[in-house]
All heavy atoms as TSV, in Angstrom:
chain	resi	resn	atom	element	x	y	z
A	1	MET	N	N	-5.692	-5.221	14.336
A	1	MET	CA	C	-4.771	-4.305	14.945
A	1	MET	C	C	-3.609	-5.106	15.508
A	1	MET	O	O	-3.808	-6.107	16.179
A	1	MET	CB	C	-5.456	-3.515	16.055
A	1	MET	CG	C	-4.505	-2.549	16.706
A	1	MET	SD	S	-5.243	-1.558	17.997
A	1	MET	CE	C	-6.595	-0.841	17.137
A	2	LEU	N	N	-2.431	-4.643	15.191
A	2	LEU	CA	C	-1.208	-5.240	15.708
A	2	LEU	C	C	-0.728	-4.349	16.843
A	2	LEU	O	O	-0.484	-3.159	16.640
A	2	LEU	CB	C	-0.152	-5.300	14.599
A	2	LEU	CG	C	1.174	-5.944	14.930
A	2	LEU	CD1	C	0.986	-7.449	15.115
A	2	LEU	CD2	C	2.185	-5.673	13.831
A	3	VAL	N	N	-0.656	-4.872	18.051
A	3	VAL	CA	C	-0.232	-4.087	19.218
A	3	VAL	C	C	1.147	-4.567	19.636
A	3	VAL	O	O	1.328	-5.728	19.992
A	3	VAL	CB	C	-1.238	-4.243	20.387
A	3	VAL	CG1	C	-0.775	-3.452	21.595
A	3	VAL	CG2	C	-2.627	-3.802	19.950
A	4	LEU	N	N	2.118	-3.677	19.560
A	4	LEU	CA	C	3.473	-4.032	19.930
A	4	LEU	C	C	3.712	-3.765	21.411
A	4	LEU	O	O	3.098	-2.854	21.961
A	4	LEU	CB	C	4.461	-3.222	19.094
A	4	LEU	CG	C	4.826	-3.872	17.761
A	4	LEU	CD1	C	3.645	-3.904	16.835
A	4	LEU	CD2	C	5.991	-3.210	17.154
A	5	PRO	N	N	4.576	-4.483	22.068
A	5	PRO	CA	C	5.389	-5.563	21.502
A	5	PRO	C	C	4.566	-6.837	21.326
A	5	PRO	O	O	3.662	-7.119	22.109
A	5	PRO	CB	C	6.480	-5.780	22.547
A	5	PRO	CG	C	5.860	-5.363	23.836
A	5	PRO	CD	C	4.874	-4.260	23.488
A	6	CYS	N	N	4.842	-7.545	20.269
A	6	CYS	CA	C	4.170	-8.808	20.005
A	6	CYS	C	C	5.146	-9.736	19.274
A	6	CYS	O	O	6.221	-9.313	18.868
A	6	CYS	CB	C	2.897	-8.610	19.200
A	6	CYS	SG	S	3.159	-7.846	17.619
A	7	GLY	N	N	4.753	-10.952	19.117
A	7	GLY	CA	C	5.650	-11.950	18.560
A	7	GLY	C	C	5.502	-12.165	17.059
A	7	GLY	O	O	4.754	-11.473	16.371
A	8	ARG	N	N	6.221	-13.148	16.587
A	8	ARG	CA	C	6.242	-13.465	15.155
A	8	ARG	C	C	4.889	-13.916	14.647
A	8	ARG	O	O	4.500	-13.572	13.527
A	8	ARG	CB	C	7.288	-14.544	14.874
A	8	ARG	CG	C	8.701	-14.041	15.051
A	8	ARG	CD	C	9.665	-15.151	14.754
A	8	ARG	NE	N	9.516	-16.159	15.813
A	8	ARG	CZ	C	10.518	-16.711	16.460
A	8	ARG	NH1	N	11.743	-16.407	16.144
A	8	ARG	NH2	N	10.302	-17.592	17.402
A	9	SER	N	N	4.165	-14.681	15.438
A	9	SER	CA	C	2.858	-15.173	14.989
A	9	SER	C	C	1.898	-14.012	14.738
A	9	SER	O	O	1.171	-14.009	13.742
A	9	SER	CB	C	2.257	-16.120	16.015
A	9	SER	OG	O	3.017	-17.293	16.100
A	10	ALA	N	N	1.890	-13.036	15.624
A	10	ALA	CA	C	1.015	-11.882	15.444
A	10	ALA	C	C	1.402	-11.096	14.195
A	10	ALA	O	O	0.543	-10.634	13.439
A	10	ALA	CB	C	1.063	-10.975	16.665
A	11	HIS	N	N	2.704	-10.956	13.952
A	11	HIS	CA	C	3.159	-10.271	12.744
A	11	HIS	C	C	2.742	-11.036	11.494
A	11	HIS	O	O	2.326	-10.444	10.496
A	11	HIS	CB	C	4.683	-10.081	12.770
A	11	HIS	CG	C	5.119	-8.921	13.586
A	11	HIS	ND1	N	5.313	-9.007	14.953
A	11	HIS	CD2	C	5.391	-7.650	13.245
A	11	HIS	CE1	C	5.697	-7.827	15.402
A	11	HIS	NE2	N	5.749	-6.977	14.383
A	12	THR	N	N	2.853	-12.350	11.544
A	12	THR	CA	C	2.461	-13.171	10.402
A	12	THR	C	C	0.970	-13.024	10.128
A	12	THR	O	O	0.549	-12.857	8.974
A	12	THR	CB	C	2.810	-14.652	10.650
A	12	THR	OG1	O	4.214	-14.752	10.864
A	12	THR	CG2	C	2.408	-15.521	9.490
A	13	GLU	N	N	0.164	-13.058	11.178
A	13	GLU	CA	C	-1.281	-12.916	11.009
A	13	GLU	C	C	-1.637	-11.537	10.466
A	13	GLU	O	O	-2.499	-11.414	9.586
A	13	GLU	CB	C	-1.992	-13.157	12.332
A	13	GLU	CG	C	-1.968	-14.612	12.757
A	13	GLU	CD	C	-2.709	-14.851	14.055
A	13	GLU	OE1	O	-3.751	-14.189	14.272
A	13	GLU	OE2	O	-2.252	-15.692	14.831
A	14	ALA	N	N	-0.993	-10.493	10.963
A	14	ALA	CA	C	-1.264	-9.138	10.480
A	14	ALA	C	C	-0.876	-9.010	9.003
A	14	ALA	O	O	-1.600	-8.390	8.217
A	14	ALA	CB	C	-0.513	-8.108	11.320
A	15	GLY	N	N	0.236	-9.595	8.617
A	15	GLY	CA	C	0.655	-9.576	7.222
A	15	GLY	C	C	-0.326	-10.311	6.330
A	15	GLY	O	O	-0.647	-9.859	5.228
A	16	TRP	N	N	-0.821	-11.434	6.814
A	16	TRP	CA	C	-1.801	-12.208	6.047
A	16	TRP	C	C	-3.081	-11.401	5.878
A	16	TRP	O	O	-3.667	-11.354	4.792
A	16	TRP	CB	C	-2.086	-13.535	6.747
A	16	TRP	CG	C	-2.995	-14.405	5.948
A	16	TRP	CD1	C	-2.637	-15.282	4.977
A	16	TRP	CD2	C	-4.424	-14.474	6.044
A	16	TRP	NE1	N	-3.749	-15.893	4.460
A	16	TRP	CE2	C	-4.862	-15.414	5.101
A	16	TRP	CE3	C	-5.355	-13.834	6.839
A	16	TRP	CZ2	C	-6.197	-15.724	4.929
A	16	TRP	CZ3	C	-6.696	-14.137	6.664
A	16	TRP	CH2	C	-7.093	-15.082	5.723
A	17	MET	N	N	-3.525	-10.754	6.956
A	17	MET	CA	C	-4.739	-9.946	6.891
A	17	MET	C	C	-4.575	-8.784	5.909
A	17	MET	O	O	-5.470	-8.509	5.112
A	17	MET	CB	C	-5.106	-9.410	8.275
A	17	MET	CG	C	-5.462	-10.490	9.276
A	17	MET	SD	S	-6.886	-11.458	8.790
A	17	MET	CE	C	-8.174	-10.395	9.366
A	18	ALA	N	N	-3.431	-8.107	5.958
A	18	ALA	CA	C	-3.185	-7.001	5.032
A	18	ALA	C	C	-3.169	-7.508	3.589
A	18	ALA	O	O	-3.735	-6.870	2.700
A	18	ALA	CB	C	-1.859	-6.312	5.364
A	19	GLY	N	N	-2.558	-8.661	3.373
A	19	GLY	CA	C	-2.493	-9.234	2.034
A	19	GLY	C	C	-3.847	-9.659	1.502
A	19	GLY	O	O	-4.055	-9.713	0.287
A	20	SER	N	N	-4.786	-9.936	2.399
A	20	SER	CA	C	-6.117	-10.350	1.960
A	20	SER	C	C	-7.099	-9.174	1.939
A	20	SER	O	O	-8.304	-9.369	1.838
A	20	SER	CB	C	-6.644	-11.495	2.817
A	20	SER	OG	O	-6.768	-11.115	4.155
A	21	GLY	N	N	-6.561	-7.958	2.050
A	21	GLY	CA	C	-7.396	-6.770	1.895
A	21	GLY	C	C	-8.067	-6.265	3.150
A	21	GLY	O	O	-8.883	-5.343	3.086
A	22	LYS	N	N	-7.754	-6.830	4.290
A	22	LYS	CA	C	-8.341	-6.364	5.550
A	22	LYS	C	C	-7.602	-5.126	6.038
A	22	LYS	O	O	-6.418	-4.934	5.756
A	22	LYS	CB	C	-8.256	-7.449	6.632
A	22	LYS	CG	C	-8.871	-8.759	6.243
A	22	LYS	CD	C	-10.360	-8.664	6.121
A	22	LYS	CE	C	-10.920	-10.054	5.836
A	22	LYS	NZ	N	-12.278	-10.040	5.426
A	23	ARG	N	N	-8.281	-4.303	6.788
A	23	ARG	CA	C	-7.666	-3.103	7.366
A	23	ARG	C	C	-6.790	-3.512	8.544
A	23	ARG	O	O	-7.250	-4.232	9.440
A	23	ARG	CB	C	-8.761	-2.159	7.832
A	23	ARG	CG	C	-8.273	-0.839	8.320
A	23	ARG	CD	C	-9.451	0.060	8.613
A	23	ARG	NE	N	-8.977	1.346	9.066
A	23	ARG	CZ	C	-9.671	2.160	9.834
A	23	ARG	NH1	N	-10.881	1.830	10.225
A	23	ARG	NH2	N	-9.177	3.309	10.211
A	24	VAL	N	N	-5.540	-3.042	8.551
A	24	VAL	CA	C	-4.610	-3.378	9.629
A	24	VAL	C	C	-3.950	-2.087	10.123
A	24	VAL	O	O	-3.456	-1.291	9.337
A	24	VAL	CB	C	-3.520	-4.372	9.167
A	24	VAL	CG1	C	-2.543	-4.668	10.294
A	24	VAL	CG2	C	-4.142	-5.655	8.645
A	25	ILE	N	N	-3.952	-1.925	11.433
A	25	ILE	CA	C	-3.313	-0.782	12.072
A	25	ILE	C	C	-2.285	-1.316	13.059
A	25	ILE	O	O	-2.584	-2.214	13.845
A	25	ILE	CB	C	-4.344	0.079	12.820
A	25	ILE	CG1	C	-5.406	0.591	11.849
A	25	ILE	CG2	C	-3.668	1.227	13.552
A	25	ILE	CD1	C	-6.634	1.139	12.516
A	26	ALA	N	N	-1.077	-0.771	13.016
A	26	ALA	CA	C	-0.034	-1.133	13.978
A	26	ALA	C	C	0.008	-0.056	15.055
A	26	ALA	O	O	0.177	1.126	14.753
A	26	ALA	CB	C	1.315	-1.253	13.295
A	27	TYR	N	N	-0.184	-0.466	16.301
A	27	TYR	CA	C	-0.117	0.448	17.444
A	27	TYR	C	C	1.180	0.174	18.184
A	27	TYR	O	O	1.395	-0.923	18.701
A	27	TYR	CB	C	-1.329	0.246	18.357
A	27	TYR	CG	C	-1.258	1.012	19.648
A	27	TYR	CD1	C	-1.067	2.391	19.657
A	27	TYR	CD2	C	-1.385	0.362	20.860
A	27	TYR	CE1	C	-1.003	3.091	20.843
A	27	TYR	CE2	C	-1.336	1.056	22.057
A	27	TYR	CZ	C	-1.134	2.425	22.037
A	27	TYR	OH	O	-1.069	3.113	23.219
A	28	ILE	N	N	2.049	1.181	18.189
A	28	ILE	CA	C	3.372	1.044	18.806
A	28	ILE	C	C	3.469	2.091	19.916
A	28	ILE	O	O	3.848	3.233	19.670
A	28	ILE	CB	C	4.494	1.253	17.766
A	28	ILE	CG1	C	4.258	0.369	16.544
A	28	ILE	CG2	C	5.853	0.972	18.384
A	28	ILE	CD1	C	5.203	0.646	15.393
A	29	PRO	N	N	3.093	1.719	21.161
A	29	PRO	CA	C	3.064	2.713	22.243
A	29	PRO	C	C	4.426	3.328	22.553
A	29	PRO	O	O	4.498	4.495	22.911
A	29	PRO	CB	C	2.524	1.951	23.441
A	29	PRO	CG	C	2.351	0.546	23.044
A	29	PRO	CD	C	2.650	0.417	21.594
A	30	GLU	N	N	5.477	2.568	22.428
A	30	GLU	CA	C	6.823	3.120	22.602
A	30	GLU	C	C	7.446	3.152	21.216
A	30	GLU	O	O	8.073	2.194	20.775
A	30	GLU	CB	C	7.648	2.251	23.548
A	30	GLU	CG	C	7.147	2.313	24.973
A	30	GLU	CD	C	8.018	1.508	25.909
A	30	GLU	OE1	O	9.213	1.298	25.614
A	30	GLU	OE2	O	7.497	1.087	26.949
A	31	MET	N	N	7.228	4.274	20.531
A	31	MET	CA	C	7.594	4.381	19.130
A	31	MET	C	C	9.090	4.157	18.934
A	31	MET	O	O	9.921	4.822	19.548
A	31	MET	CB	C	7.186	5.732	18.569
A	31	MET	CG	C	7.243	5.827	17.070
A	31	MET	SD	S	6.276	4.593	16.196
A	31	MET	CE	C	4.787	5.464	15.893
A	32	VAL	N	N	9.387	3.159	18.153
A	32	VAL	CA	C	10.744	2.870	17.721
A	32	VAL	C	C	10.722	2.876	16.198
A	32	VAL	O	O	9.665	3.026	15.597
A	32	VAL	CB	C	11.231	1.491	18.241
A	32	VAL	CG1	C	11.355	1.500	19.747
A	32	VAL	CG2	C	10.314	0.388	17.802
A	33	GLU	N	N	11.860	2.720	15.595
A	33	GLU	CA	C	11.893	2.694	14.135
A	33	GLU	C	C	11.043	1.530	13.639
A	33	GLU	O	O	11.319	0.375	13.943
A	33	GLU	CB	C	13.335	2.528	13.651
A	33	GLU	CG	C	13.459	2.565	12.155
A	33	GLU	CD	C	14.899	2.437	11.699
A	33	GLU	OE1	O	15.812	2.781	12.464
A	33	GLU	OE2	O	15.092	1.971	10.576
A	34	PRO	N	N	9.976	1.822	12.886
A	34	PRO	CA	C	9.107	0.741	12.427
A	34	PRO	C	C	9.771	-0.095	11.332
A	34	PRO	O	O	10.666	0.376	10.642
A	34	PRO	CB	C	7.878	1.466	11.882
A	34	PRO	CG	C	8.303	2.854	11.623
A	34	PRO	CD	C	9.480	3.135	12.497
A	35	GLU	N	N	9.310	-1.296	11.223
A	35	GLU	CA	C	9.787	-2.182	10.184
A	35	GLU	C	C	9.314	-1.677	8.826
A	35	GLU	O	O	8.231	-1.112	8.704
A	35	GLU	CB	C	9.243	-3.597	10.410
A	35	GLU	CG	C	9.746	-4.266	11.660
A	35	GLU	CD	C	11.212	-4.654	11.549
A	35	GLU	OE1	O	11.691	-4.958	10.444
A	35	GLU	OE2	O	11.882	-4.628	12.584
A	36	LEU	N	N	10.094	-1.902	7.813
A	36	LEU	CA	C	9.742	-1.494	6.459
A	36	LEU	C	C	8.416	-2.121	6.021
A	36	LEU	O	O	7.597	-1.480	5.366
A	36	LEU	CB	C	10.855	-1.891	5.488
A	36	LEU	CG	C	10.595	-1.607	4.014
A	36	LEU	CD1	C	10.429	-0.112	3.783
A	36	LEU	CD2	C	11.722	-2.156	3.167
A	37	MET	N	N	8.168	-3.351	6.424
A	37	MET	CA	C	6.961	-4.050	5.990
A	37	MET	C	C	5.688	-3.441	6.576
A	37	MET	O	O	4.599	-3.729	6.104
A	37	MET	CB	C	7.047	-5.532	6.348
A	37	MET	CG	C	8.167	-6.263	5.631
A	37	MET	SD	S	8.082	-6.112	3.830
A	37	MET	CE	C	6.682	-7.148	3.493
A	38	TYR	N	N	5.790	-2.567	7.569
A	38	TYR	CA	C	4.607	-1.925	8.126
A	38	TYR	C	C	3.952	-1.005	7.096
A	38	TYR	O	O	2.818	-0.590	7.267
A	38	TYR	CB	C	4.935	-1.140	9.392
A	38	TYR	CG	C	5.231	-2.004	10.605
A	38	TYR	CD1	C	5.630	-1.422	11.786
A	38	TYR	CD2	C	5.120	-3.385	10.561
A	38	TYR	CE1	C	5.910	-2.186	12.903
A	38	TYR	CE2	C	5.407	-4.158	11.672
A	38	TYR	CZ	C	5.792	-3.549	12.842
A	38	TYR	OH	O	6.066	-4.315	13.946
A	39	LYS	N	N	4.647	-0.702	6.001
A	39	LYS	CA	C	4.049	0.096	4.935
A	39	LYS	C	C	2.881	-0.638	4.283
A	39	LYS	O	O	2.062	-0.034	3.615
A	39	LYS	CB	C	5.093	0.477	3.893
A	39	LYS	CG	C	6.062	1.523	4.391
A	39	LYS	CD	C	6.866	2.083	3.241
A	39	LYS	CE	C	7.646	3.270	3.689
A	39	LYS	NZ	N	6.989	4.530	3.393
A	40	LEU	N	N	2.800	-1.955	4.492
A	40	LEU	CA	C	1.653	-2.726	4.000
A	40	LEU	C	C	0.383	-2.385	4.760
A	40	LEU	O	O	-0.718	-2.579	4.255
A	40	LEU	CB	C	1.900	-4.232	4.172
A	40	LEU	CG	C	2.969	-4.893	3.337
A	40	LEU	CD1	C	3.181	-6.320	3.818
A	40	LEU	CD2	C	2.555	-4.893	1.880
A	41	PHE	N	N	0.523	-1.894	5.982
A	41	PHE	CA	C	-0.611	-1.640	6.848
A	41	PHE	C	C	-1.246	-0.294	6.507
A	41	PHE	O	O	-0.637	0.565	5.894
A	41	PHE	CB	C	-0.200	-1.674	8.313
A	41	PHE	CG	C	0.399	-2.987	8.756
A	41	PHE	CD1	C	1.251	-3.041	9.842
A	41	PHE	CD2	C	0.134	-4.168	8.083
A	41	PHE	CE1	C	1.801	-4.245	10.260
A	41	PHE	CE2	C	0.677	-5.376	8.492
A	41	PHE	CZ	C	1.513	-5.411	9.585
A	42	ASP	N	N	-2.470	-0.123	6.955
A	42	ASP	CA	C	-3.196	1.111	6.671
A	42	ASP	C	C	-2.693	2.281	7.506
A	42	ASP	O	O	-2.787	3.424	7.072
A	42	ASP	CB	C	-4.689	0.894	6.933
A	42	ASP	CG	C	-5.254	-0.173	6.010
A	42	ASP	OD1	O	-5.364	0.103	4.802
A	42	ASP	OD2	O	-5.551	-1.279	6.490
A	43	ALA	N	N	-2.175	1.994	8.698
A	43	ALA	CA	C	-1.664	3.061	9.557
A	43	ALA	C	C	-0.712	2.478	10.585
A	43	ALA	O	O	-0.824	1.314	10.967
A	43	ALA	CB	C	-2.802	3.777	10.266
A	44	VAL	N	N	0.227	3.325	11.020
A	44	VAL	CA	C	1.118	3.009	12.132
A	44	VAL	C	C	1.001	4.188	13.085
A	44	VAL	O	O	1.277	5.328	12.703
A	44	VAL	CB	C	2.586	2.832	11.674
A	44	VAL	CG1	C	3.487	2.590	12.866
A	44	VAL	CG2	C	2.711	1.711	10.661
A	45	VAL	N	N	0.531	3.925	14.305
A	45	VAL	CA	C	0.300	5.002	15.260
A	45	VAL	C	C	1.104	4.755	16.533
A	45	VAL	O	O	1.425	3.619	16.865
A	45	VAL	CB	C	-1.196	5.158	15.586
A	45	VAL	CG1	C	-1.983	5.533	14.349
A	45	VAL	CG2	C	-1.773	3.909	16.203
A	46	GLY	N	N	1.388	5.862	17.241
A	46	GLY	CA	C	2.221	5.759	18.426
A	46	GLY	C	C	1.542	6.125	19.726
A	46	GLY	O	O	2.110	5.931	20.793
A	47	ASP	N	N	0.335	6.694	19.653
A	47	ASP	CA	C	-0.378	7.003	20.892
A	47	ASP	C	C	-1.884	6.827	20.685
A	47	ASP	O	O	-2.355	6.690	19.557
A	47	ASP	CB	C	-0.044	8.402	21.419
A	47	ASP	CG	C	-0.455	9.523	20.488
A	47	ASP	OD1	O	-1.600	9.512	20.012
A	47	ASP	OD2	O	0.369	10.419	20.246
A	48	LEU	N	N	-2.612	6.826	21.794
A	48	LEU	CA	C	-4.047	6.542	21.725
A	48	LEU	C	C	-4.835	7.617	20.982
A	48	LEU	O	O	-5.826	7.302	20.325
A	48	LEU	CB	C	-4.602	6.345	23.138
A	48	LEU	CG	C	-4.117	5.078	23.848
A	48	LEU	CD1	C	-4.665	5.024	25.263
A	48	LEU	CD2	C	-4.509	3.836	23.073
A	49	ASP	N	N	-4.408	8.869	21.054
A	49	ASP	CA	C	-5.104	9.920	20.318
A	49	ASP	C	C	-5.029	9.677	18.811
A	49	ASP	O	O	-6.026	9.816	18.100
A	49	ASP	CB	C	-4.532	11.303	20.651
A	49	ASP	CG	C	-4.843	11.734	22.077
A	49	ASP	OD1	O	-5.894	11.308	22.609
A	49	ASP	OD2	O	-4.044	12.491	22.653
A	50	GLU	N	N	-3.847	9.299	18.329
A	50	GLU	CA	C	-3.693	8.968	16.903
A	50	GLU	C	C	-4.565	7.772	16.539
A	50	GLU	O	O	-5.187	7.750	15.469
A	50	GLU	CB	C	-2.244	8.614	16.580
A	50	GLU	CG	C	-1.279	9.751	16.513
A	50	GLU	CD	C	0.092	9.240	16.152
A	50	GLU	OE1	O	0.394	9.150	14.954
A	50	GLU	OE2	O	0.851	8.901	17.093
A	51	LEU	N	N	-4.586	6.795	17.411
A	51	LEU	CA	C	-5.361	5.580	17.162
A	51	LEU	C	C	-6.849	5.912	17.028
A	51	LEU	O	O	-7.518	5.450	16.105
A	51	LEU	CB	C	-5.141	4.583	18.283
A	51	LEU	CG	C	-5.869	3.234	18.150
A	51	LEU	CD1	C	-5.485	2.529	16.864
A	51	LEU	CD2	C	-5.574	2.365	19.354
A	52	VAL	N	N	-7.368	6.759	17.905
A	52	VAL	CA	C	-8.779	7.135	17.844
A	52	VAL	C	C	-9.070	7.853	16.537
A	52	VAL	O	O	-10.084	7.605	15.881
A	52	VAL	CB	C	-9.168	8.020	19.058
A	52	VAL	CG1	C	-10.534	8.634	18.881
A	52	VAL	CG2	C	-9.109	7.186	20.335
A	53	LYS	N	N	-8.185	8.749	16.109
A	53	LYS	CA	C	-8.376	9.467	14.845
A	53	LYS	C	C	-8.410	8.505	13.663
A	53	LYS	O	O	-9.228	8.654	12.757
A	53	LYS	CB	C	-7.255	10.499	14.636
A	53	LYS	CG	C	-7.361	11.692	15.530
A	53	LYS	CD	C	-6.204	12.624	15.297
A	53	LYS	CE	C	-6.196	13.742	16.318
A	53	LYS	NZ	N	-5.032	14.615	16.182
A	54	VAL	N	N	-7.530	7.521	13.664
A	54	VAL	CA	C	-7.477	6.554	12.569
A	54	VAL	C	C	-8.725	5.679	12.556
A	54	VAL	O	O	-9.223	5.327	11.489
A	54	VAL	CB	C	-6.202	5.685	12.690
A	54	VAL	CG1	C	-6.239	4.512	11.743
A	54	VAL	CG2	C	-4.973	6.529	12.412
A	55	LEU	N	N	-9.259	5.360	13.719
A	55	LEU	CA	C	-10.425	4.498	13.793
A	55	LEU	C	C	-11.723	5.224	13.446
A	55	LEU	O	O	-12.706	4.582	13.096
A	55	LEU	CB	C	-10.536	3.877	15.193
A	55	LEU	CG	C	-9.456	2.864	15.541
A	55	LEU	CD1	C	-9.592	2.434	16.991
A	55	LEU	CD2	C	-9.506	1.660	14.616
A	56	ASP	N	N	-11.731	6.541	13.544
A	56	ASP	CA	C	-12.963	7.312	13.209
A	56	ASP	C	C	-13.259	7.301	11.743
A	56	ASP	O	O	-12.579	7.171	10.872
A	56	ASP	CB	C	-12.867	8.744	13.710
A	56	ASP	CG	C	-13.179	8.838	15.196
A	56	ASP	OD1	O	-13.812	7.920	15.729
A	56	ASP	OD2	O	-12.798	9.863	15.783
């Protein structure tokens, strides 16, 4: 899970995990325009209710 705000290292690790077939979810509590590369991830959520639904 990538929890924003976070730095470049966390983004690099999340990208590597997605590229190796691991499930990756980006949690953006203050929803801003997401990066195009977040389409690599399994989900991009903006609140805890969405996050719980995705994790179920």
